[in-house]
C-alpha positions in Angstrom: -39.0 -45.9 75.5 -38.2 -44.4 72.0 -41.8 -43.0 71.7 -41.4 -41.3 75.1 -38.0 -39.9 74.1 -39.3 -38.6 70.8 -42.5 -37.0 72.1 -41.6 -35.9 75.7 -38.1 -36.4 77.1 -36.1 -34.8 74.2 -38.5 -31.8 74.0 -38.3 -31.2 77.7 -34.5 -31.2 77.5 -34.4 -29.0 74.5 -36.7 -26.4 76.1 -34.9 -26.5 79.5 -37.9 -27.9 81.4 -36.0 -29.9 84.0 -39.1 -31.3 85.8 -40.8 -32.5 82.6 -40.4 -35.3 80.2 -39.8 -38.2 82.6 -41.4 -40.1 85.5 -39.0 -39.7 88.4 -38.9 -38.5 92.0 -39.0 -34.7 92.1 -40.5 -34.4 88.6 -44.1 -33.3 87.8 -46.6 -36.2 87.7 -47.9 -35.4 84.2 -48.7 -38.4 82.0 -50.6 -38.8 78.7 -52.2 -42.1 77.9 -52.0 -42.6 74.1 -54.1 -44.7 71.8 -51.9 -45.5 68.8 -54.8 -47.0 66.8 -57.0 -43.8 66.7 -57.1 -42.2 63.3 -58.5 -38.7 63.1 -58.3 -35.3 61.4 -56.9 -32.6 63.6 -59.4 -29.9 64.5 -58.3 -26.9 66.5 -61.5 -27.1 68.5 -60.3 -30.5 69.9 -56.9 -29.2 71.2 -58.0 -27.4 74.4 -55.3 -24.7 74.1 -55.3 -20.9 74.3 -54.5 -20.2 70.7 -57.1 -19.2 68.1 -55.6 -21.5 65.3 -53.5 -24.5 64.8 -51.0 -25.0 61.9 -52.0 -28.7 62.0 -55.7 -28.1 61.3 -56.9 -30.6 58.7 -54.0 -33.0 58.9 -55.0 -36.6 59.3 -53.0 -38.4 62.0 -52.8 -41.8 63.6 -52.6 -41.8 67.5 -54.3 -39.6 70.0 -54.2 -38.9 73.7 -57.3 -40.4 75.5 -56.3 -39.5 79.1 -54.1 -36.8 80.5 -53.0 -36.7 84.1 -51.6 -33.4 85.5 -50.0 -33.5 88.9 -51.9 -36.7 89.7 -55.3 -35.2 88.6 -57.1 -36.5 85.5 -57.5 -33.5 83.2 -58.7 -35.2 80.1 -60.7 -38.5 80.0 -61.9 -40.0 76.7 -61.6 -36.6 75.0 -63.6 -34.7 77.6 -61.8 -31.9 79.5 -62.3 -32.4 83.2 -59.7 -29.9 84.6 -59.5 -26.1 84.5 -56.8 -23.6 83.9 -56.6 -23.2 87.7 -55.4 -26.8 87.9 -52.2 -26.0 86.0 -49.2 -23.8 87.0 -46.7 -21.7 85.0 -43.5 -23.7 84.6 -40.4 -21.5 84.2 -37.6 -22.9 82.2 -33.8 -22.7 82.3 -31.4 -22.5 79.4 -31.1 -25.9 77.8 -27.7 -27.5 78.0 -28.4 -28.7 74.5 -28.7 -25.2 73.0 -27.0 -22.8 75.4 -24.3 -20.7 73.7 -24.9 -22.2 70.2 -25.7 -20.2 67.2 -28.5 -21.3 64.9 
């Protein structure tokens, strides 16, 4: 439970993503299966995102997602991308109750 809170639930709350960060009725069915034993060096080419760089490039880490399920569909299996951008959808966010009205 603490790993999920630190990597998913708390971030969803902070960014105002009400249907993310937990498995519950009415929430998105997005799940990442994580292998905590994998050790690797982050390479931007492995991240499957729309950016042209990663500030984490070259950092050695332990733990890596091996399967990602988006809305019930497998998008990543054993590091191979199976889904497309068309499988996803824009998720609008609300103001987070954790940060709304607070000065930083």
